[in-house]
C-alpha positions, 0 to 999 in steps of 0.5 A: 894810359887808356884802360887795358886789361893787359896794363901790368903785363906791358904792351904788345906789338901792333901786328901781334895784337892784331893777329889775336884781336877780334876787334874788327869782326866784333862789329857784327856783335857790338849791338849785342855786346852792348845789350847784354851789358845793359842787362847785366848792369840793370840786374846789378842795380836791381840787387844793389850790387852797383849804387844807383848813380853809378849805374845810371851813369853807365846805363846812359853811356851804353844807351847812347852806344846801342842808339848809334848801333856801335858807331859811337864806339868804333869812332871813338876807338879810331879818334884814339888810334886805340888797340884792344883784345876785343869789343868787350875790352873797347867798351869798358875802356870807353866807358871808363873815359866818359863815366870815370870810376862808375865803369869800374863797378860793372866788372863784378858778377860776369866774365867775357866767357859767359857774356860772349856765349850770351851774345852769340845766342842773341845774334844767332837767335835774331839771324835764324828769325831772319832765315826762317822768315826768308825760307817762309817767303820761298816756300810760299813762292815754291807752292805758288809755282806748284799751283801755277805749273800743275798741268805742265808735264815735267821730267824727273831723274834718277842716276841722272837719266830721265826716269819718270814724267809727272806734273811740275807740281810735284818738282816744287812741292818736292822742294817746299817739303825739303825746305819745311823740314829744314824750317822745323830743325832751324826753329826747333834749335832756337831752344838752344839760344834761349839758355842763359850763360849769364852768371856763369863766370869764366868757368865755374860760376861767381860769388854773385847769384844774378837774378835770372828771372830779371835777366831772362825778362830783359833778353827772352832767355831761359830762367833756369841755371845753366851749368857753368862750365857748359855755358862757357866751354860749350859752342854746341849750339853754334855748331849745330847751326852751322851744320844746319845752315850748310844743309840749307845750302846744299839743298839750294846748291841741288836746286841750282844745279837742277836749273843749270842742267835743265837749262843746258839739257833741254834748250828753251825749257826754262824762261829765267829772269834776266837779271840772273843771267850773264854772257860771255866777254868773247862769246855773245851767244852765251847765257850763263845762269851765274847766280846758280853757279855762285850758289854752288860755290857758296854752298861748298864755302857753308859746308867748308865753314862748318867743317872748319868750325868742327875742326877747330872744336874737336881738339879743344880741351873743355872750357873757353879757349880763344880758338873759339873766335874762329867759330864766331868767324864761321858763323858770321860768314855762314850766316851772311852767305845763307841769307844773301842766297835766300834773297837770290833764290827768292827773286829767281824762282819768283821770276821763272817760268816753264816752256811746256813746248820744250819740255814735250819735245824733249820727252818725246823719245824718253820712255819716262812712262815705262814704269807706269806702263808696266803697273797700268797693264798689270793692274788691268790684266792681272798679270804679274808686274814682272812679266809685263816688265820683261816684255817692255824690256825686251822691246827696248832691247831689241832696238838699235837705239831708244829713239822715237821709232823704238818708243813708237813700236813699244807703245804700239806693241801694247796698243797705246799711243803717247797721248794714252800714256800721257793721260795715264800719267795725269791720272796717277794717285799722286796727280789726283791728290795735288790739290789736297797736298797743296792745301796741306802745305799751305796750312803747315806754311800758315802755322810756321808763319804763326810761330815765327811771328809769335817768337819774333814778338816775344823777343821784340817785347823782351828787348823793349823792356831792356831798353826801357828807362826802368830797371 
């Protein structure tokens, strides 16, 4: 009979165990489950809780599992047609089968509860670093576009109507600023992922006082003692990142909506990479921005996953509950959706260009300069801005429609032409500061690059120590 935690409870039915088992989903986590087990065994060996020969027997098999990226374990499970509650039970059963009595020593000083809390932090940390790297690449492309397109006039909207016009740089730098703020929030949260739950037991600690400094050095985790009930019974760190990931997706959904609307409102204004376009099965003239539409859908999924996790969490008493597995699933799915979306956005923006002539033609009959004209005349004449506003407002009100004739009449009333007002727009303070703003954004980007490199190198150094032959 293979090793099972439930041996003396009795067997269950396959379809029932499959209902509550996380074994399939744990394949995403097996690398980290094995890493945590290695750190646990090495620490117990250093503290002489596990005899050296038994510890070495366990470690050699764990190293084989991690070198195969978990495939060795899952092939063994398939070969034996075995069922397990999760990858922790499966790994322990595997070690019993290949190292006999040695595997029994590693059960001390641990629980699945403190181990999964650690595993999720390590998994999240690696994936968040991946998200941070992708965001840096996209931010760099947005800044490149801001530099490349700074001479192109661009419409800006409020209430889904053209409100003002300005350099296209403002649009791309605004998105870069948003992504920079999200980057900062994601990076700051890594502190939560460096908490060390190991040694917390199931809920209120273990009789084994684990060498936290040794564990911390191997896994790049904090060396301070963590409250055990919090360590095993909280998923605050997971909910925090689910919320942040949904915010990342929300911002890219808005960008996708911008691209779709601009492409519809202003024909030929965007030159879109062909890989991001599909056509109709029956209407061959159609050019659908399918990747942007998919981003909108995936943003809704990310928001839904965050809400699902919070809904699971809110009704639970403190302490570990198996309901937490639903949060794990939400986290894995959200990270997958975000990272795939970032790869798509990066390619889209990199290949995107703007047709200046199409944009200029579109805004010719749109008074996107009205606020600039009011301010300009008020500043030059010394008149109250509201007085100038009322004159312009009446001119628009007297038009049957705000079209090119109406606009021409309004401008001529103040002895202005379209070219004159375009010149005023291009000389606004924000336009004059674009180069400086680009330099500051680039400096911020380079600083963020340095921070993520330092974090990555620190983690790599720790994991290298973990996987070395020494204790």
